N, C-alpha and C positions, 0 to 999 in steps of 0.2 A: 298669557302669553307661554307655550310648552319648547322647550328647547331640545334640538338633537341631542343623544346622549353618545355621550363622546369615545373611544373605546376606550381609555381607561378606567372609563364609570361601568361600561360591558364584560370585561375582563373581571372586575375587582371583587367578586363573589366567587372566583376560579384561581384566586391566588392567595396562598396560605404561607408566610415564610416559614411554618415551622414545618408542615408537610414539604417543601420544596428541600428543605437543608437535611430531611432523613431522606428522602429517597436520590436526589442526583448527589447529594455527599456520601451517602453509601453505597449508591452504584460508584461512584466513581473511587472509592475506599477497595470495595470487591474485586473491582476489577485490576486495581494497581496490585494487591498484593498477590493474585493468579496470574500475573503476565510480569515476563521480565521484561528491562526498561529498556531494551533494545528493540521489542515490539511494541511497546508504547509508543516508545519515539517513532517509529514507523508504520503505527495507525493515524499519530495525526502528524507524519508527512502528509502521509498517500492521501487524507481530504484537499491537496492541492490537487490533483492529480484529477477530482470527480471537474473542473474546472478547467481543464486541459482538452484538447482534441483526442478521439484515441492514436493509438501506435500504430503508424504505418510504414510499413518497413522500405515502399519504394522511394523516397529519398537514399537509404541507406543502399537498397541494391544498386542506386546511382551512382554514389558514391564510391563501392568496390569496381564498378565499371572501370570506372575513371582512375581508381590506382591498380589497375591489371592494363592500363593504357600505360601512366606510367614509366611500369613497373615492362614494360615488354619495349619502353624507347631510352629510357635512365638506367635502366636493372634495380634488379628489386631494394639494395638499399636506397635509392631515393625515396623508396617508401618510408622511409624513420624521420624525414624531415616531412610529412604531413599532419594536419591537421584532422584529427579523426575524434568527431564530442561524443558519439557510442564507446562505451568501456568496452562493452561484448566485441566489437568491429578491432576498436583500437586494439584489446588482450591477441586475438585472431594474427591481427596481420603483424604488431610483434613478436609473433612466434616467424610466422614466416619470413620475415622479416633476417631472424635469429638463426634460420633453416632447415624449421619445422618440415613435416611432412604432411602428407595430408589428414591421415588416421592422429596424430598430433594434432592437430588444428580442429578434426570436428571432435574431439574429445575436449578441446578446449573451449569451441564455443555450448559445445551439449554442458558441462559442466559452470557456464555461466550462465543456460538459459535456466540451469535447477535449480539454483542461486537466486535467481531471480525473484522463480514462482515460491520457491520457500520466502523469501523476504516477502512475498506479495501477497501470500496464502496470511502469515502471522499477522499482517494488517487485517486482515478478514477474520480472522480468529478471535481477534481484540474486541471487534465490535459486534463480531456473534457472540461474544460473552456477557458485553455489555445488554444485549435486548433479551438475553436468559436471565439476568441477575436485575435489571430494572423491575419486571413485576413482582421478584420476590422481594425485594427494599419496601415496593409499594404497600404490598401484603403486609412486612412489618411493621409500617407505620399506618395501616390501618389498626392493625393490635393495639401498636400506644394511643390512637388516637379511642379508641373502644375501653381501652383499662381507662385512660384518664378519663372519658366521660361517665362511667359507673363508675367510679371513685367520689366524682364531686355531680353525683343526682341529689343531695339534700341545696346544690347551689344552680337553681335554673338558667346562670344568666353566663354561666361558666359548661355548661350544656354545648352552648351551640359551637361555641371552637372546639371544641375537643370534637364535635361531629365531623366537622367541616376539617381538619386531620384527618380522621379517618376515612372519608370519601373520599379527599381530591387525593392523597397517599397513592391510591389505588389508580386514581387518572394519572396523577403525572408518570407511574410506572408504567399504564399502559400506552401513554403516549411516547415515552424517550425510548419504548421496547420499538412501537410499531410504525412510528412517524420519524424516527431519529437513525436508531442503532442499527435497526435489520436492514432498513434502504441502502443506509452507508454499506453494510456490508454486502448488499446483494450485487449494488452497483460495481465494488471496486472487485468481487469475484468476477463479473460481467467483461470489466476490462481486463485483469490480470489476464481470461482465457482468450479473451480477443490477443493480445501482445503475445502471448505464449506461442500462440498459431503462428503469427508475421513470425515474429522471429526464426521457426523454421524453415523459412524462405530464405535466411542470409545463410546456413550452412552451405549449402550448395555451391554457390560462386565465391565464397572465401576458400572451400577445400579444393576446387577447381583449380585458385590463384594458389594456390600452393603446389600442386600437382606441377605447374604450369613451372614454377619458378624452381622447383626440388632442384630438378640436375644444372639449373644453371648454378644456384647459390651449393652446390658439392663439388661443380667443376672449378671456382671460384677458390673453393676453402681447397682442393687438391694442389691448385696452382701455389695458393699462398703458402700451401707444406714445402712443396719443391724451391721455392722460394729463397727460405728461412735452410735447409737444408743443404741448398747450394753454397 
């Protein structure tokens, strides 16, 4: 009576600790040596975004409209007490409360958007770098396995293990590059492009809010100055 092969039994011939250590370890070391700690942390943290929904500015646009209504009813200073989760919108609203004009608010929004894009592209470059390095590490593992095989030609029992390292190292490098690192980099780049486009929708309403509230802020400032002088 034959038993169905288990997954471990089927994958057993394709698992070699030495080849895994050479390719995975070498790839990680190469990526760490060529990348700053900040970009490494960003690349690791970006993995969490892959399981979240794509960025949509609609909710933030609704919040900006609500902030505009609050400012019309209670004055721009009331916005200082509003809870704003998005850091870009929060920075723009804080500038509006401080009396920044439309041009200043537009500059703040654009700077925040560019900084966010740079951070996201830094994470993409880390994963692209891993996709570039992994096949090279696989080739290095293959060469090491071939050298070990040729030096043990007199021992037939040792040739098989060395040949396994040579073949599996190339396999591991191809898998890491084409099934892990490159797909992650592609998805992160696509999400970054979508978010960058969506965030351009925030600039207009925030600039309009600054333009509407700037005269009020200037008037309040002038009154405060006159009171202090008197």
